[in-house]
Phi, psi and omega in degrees: 000140176257140177247135174271138182251128177280154182295321179246124188235142169290160173302321174295320178286327174298325176294316180296319180294321176306322183283333178273359175088016177275130182229187171293153178310323181291328177292330183273350180286132176284153181286147182297144177282149183223146182301146176292136179281108180308332183279357181225146183289147181293136170296136179300135182260355178194154179288151179082179181299147179219161175297149178215160185247138178238123170252152174214145182229170187273195190298128172269109194224081186288099169290169183303321180289334167294313177308313183291322179293320180295330179291315180293321174301332177274359185080019180095349181234109182088200187217134183230114180254001179290331180284332177289341182260354192296339184287339180251356181299329176295334181279316184289316185285340179281348182278157177283330175224133175223127187243135178244174176235101176274101189284324183263169168254169184261148175266182177291151177299123184104342172100193008281156184239148182227160168251217180298142010271338178249111192270124167232112190256161177292139180293352178292346179301325182295314168310314179300319184293320177293315180298327184289337177119009176294133177276319189208162175223145165274142186231019178264111183212179170281004174248005187297330180267010183299329181253015184068193176297333173290331175298319182286322177300316182292325182291315182289326177296322188284325177295314177298322180302324179262001182077030177263121177282160185208163178201150175118330172228170191203154179260344182211157180299322177292327178287323179290336180270000184248113172305141174282131186244137175238162181228139177197133176066020186079010174258143163267122182253117175268134176244118182240157178206144185215153176238148175289339179179189186228041185045045178076005184272118179286151172303141175303142181293329181265004181220052185297351177271001195297324181215134179292132173252155193282130169202121187307311181296327185287322179300312184298311179305311173304316183296318177296318179297323181293317186294319182292337176270007168103015177284131174273332182228142175236120175257128175252123170256133188233130173261100193203182175095184179252129177299142177070007184257117183281332175283130179302143180279180186289321178304313177300309178308305179299313180291326180297313183299316182298307186298331185267355175297151178283112182255314178270164183294116173087354182198147173302158179279337181243129184264332182203132179249128180235121183254147176222174166109334189289343180076358183221156177292147176227176193279167170249145179217140170263111176250118193064246176240014187249121179279132172241124177253104187295322176196131183269340187083176181282130179275317175222122184199158180277205175295135190242142187236132178277177182297349174278345186093000181276138169299130188229115186296344181290345175282001173241010179257142178204182176236152160259122179267136179224125182228135175259120172263130180242157185301159177289153174292338182205169179303136175078357176269172185278130166298134184236143170298104181260354175206126181239124183221161165225157175233128180288142189222152184208138167270109169286118184282003169054227010286153357282159177286128180215136172276129184234147167281103191306314181304316181286329176297317179291334174299323186268332180228067183299350179268001180286107172293325184295319178294310181305320187287325177290324178298307180307313184291320178301314182294315179303309183293319182296325178277006198282343178249049171062027180295332180299316177292342176266008176105002180282133179231162173270130179299138186288000000 
């Protein structure tokens, strides 16, 4: 019920209105909203579980030219990747949880650093990801062993140093056996990650746990173990598929169906699948009640060349996935995705190289035909497996 407040109140009326919560117009106006500071947890707005947002992005793949741009952005001393990611920081930092895919491993501070085909990236990438608002990154890819065990150690040490969680590769057997857990909205979220392979580099004989490889039974076993440890939501990041192929391949389709099937009583073992590796955008699809993102595309990369040797702009186009999870209606029931969205994204090759929220970029430069073409293509591919009928929308 709403109450009107008169300018002059009797003592009795004032007392009554104070009990009903009626104050001055200034008191009743909500405070202006501000983006969440990713460095500190959001203050709870209500007791008990609440809805929260999770965003995820594609491959961070620093080619030599990206490393050079970071050096220029740092003024020639050190490496600064924050300016390249500033265009998407408002979206990433506003989410309750934000997951990146760190495709490459880090070198020692000061280098040497390399791009394709064997990637060794500056450790300052970790600080930039944290500053952009990421909570965690998956680190399982075909390049995870490019620097051997030392590369994994340097990468995870750098992430630990800035407070960025990680999953998919490990420095010890104990670390490999412990799922990464995140929290938001009163929910415990387990994040698991796996890759199809490591470019023919064998797993170290004394470290078979160094990077997680895709295996259906292992993924399901790990997911069930995470549930037993208290996970309300299980998110699986998969480095899979066929490079430069927009349509999901048979491995992706079959595994997605298996992971979305009802495995445990009354619910699937996996709540969300996030795909990377194809280098170009792929579709989102809802299978049963589980959303699968087959491929988000490259978030940050240099000039990309497809298998024919031609430079292909699709290698710099991607999507940001954003899902709103809402609490279960009752004890023991499943948290559900009540809103599924995507945001088109692009690495502008400049110079300078910059990652952009395409929708926002087009608001400021509506005459950019290349931006419009990229957005239209991303939207078409993302929706190509009937995601719209399941409620998937492009964020305004």
